[in-house]
C-alpha positions in Angstrom: -63.2 8.6 5.7 -60.4 9.5 7.8 -58.9 12.8 8.1 -55.1 13.1 8.1 -54.1 14.8 11.7 -51.7 17.3 9.8 -54.7 18.0 7.3 -56.9 18.5 10.2 -54.3 21.1 12.4 -53.8 22.9 9.2 -57.3 23.6 8.4 -58.1 24.6 12.2 -55.2 26.9 11.8 -56.6 28.4 8.9 -60.0 28.9 10.2 -58.6 30.3 13.4 -56.9 32.7 11.5 -60.1 34.2 9.7 -61.9 34.6 12.7 -61.8 37.9 14.5 -59.5 37.9 18.0 -62.2 37.5 21.0 -61.8 40.4 23.1 -62.6 40.2 26.9 -63.7 43.0 29.4 -60.8 43.5 32.1 -61.6 41.5 35.3 -63.4 43.4 38.5 -64.5 42.4 41.6 -68.3 42.2 42.6 -69.6 43.2 45.6 -72.2 41.7 48.1 -72.7 43.6 51.3 -70.4 46.3 50.6 -67.4 43.2 50.8 -65.8 41.9 47.9 -67.0 38.3 46.9 -64.3 35.7 47.4 -64.4 31.7 47.7 -62.6 29.4 49.2 -59.5 28.1 47.3 -60.0 30.2 44.7 -61.2 29.2 41.2 -64.8 31.0 40.8 -66.7 30.2 38.1 -69.2 33.2 38.2 -72.8 32.8 36.1 -75.4 35.1 35.9 -79.1 33.7 35.6 -82.4 34.2 37.3 -82.0 31.3 39.7 -85.7 32.0 41.9 -87.6 33.1 39.1 -88.4 36.7 40.3 -87.5 38.3 36.8 -84.1 39.8 38.1 -80.8 37.7 37.2 -79.1 36.6 40.2 -75.3 35.8 40.6 -74.3 32.1 40.8 -70.4 31.4 42.1 -69.4 27.8 41.6 -66.0 27.3 43.8 -63.0 24.9 43.6 -63.0 24.7 47.6 -65.4 21.7 48.5 -67.1 21.7 45.0 -70.2 23.8 46.1 -72.1 26.4 44.1 -72.8 29.9 46.1 -76.4 31.5 45.2 -76.1 35.3 45.8 -79.8 36.7 45.2 -80.0 40.4 43.3 -81.7 42.4 45.7 -81.8 45.2 43.2 -82.6 45.4 39.5 -80.4 43.9 36.3 -79.6 47.4 35.3 -78.4 48.3 39.1 -77.7 44.8 40.7 -77.2 44.5 44.5 -76.2 41.5 45.8 -77.1 39.8 49.4 -75.3 37.1 51.3 -75.1 33.9 50.0 -76.2 30.4 50.6 -75.0 27.7 49.3 -77.1 25.1 46.8 -78.9 22.3 48.2 -80.4 19.4 47.1 -82.4 16.9 49.1 -82.2 19.0 52.2 -78.6 19.2 52.0 -75.7 21.5 50.8 -74.7 19.8 47.3 -70.9 19.2 46.7 -69.1 17.8 43.4 -66.1 15.8 44.2 -63.1 16.6 43.2 -61.1 13.6 41.6 
């Protein structure tokens, strides 16, 4: 069954109109050792997850520059995080990089 493009677009527009508008929090800076976290060449992609399995969520920050992922271990708690110095994600004993094409 093929749905005409105009019908699909009209359906998507009607569905979007029924959904509540998403609200995002205001952006804010995160510190590590009292200094704001900045990545090379911008375009940071943060993700919070218990990376090392210690029960406390850590901060992973993907960076566009060199396609690397920084790992900031949480030295505090989930309620009061305190991030230490970063290290790059490694695979096979080498810093992992995702090539940009």
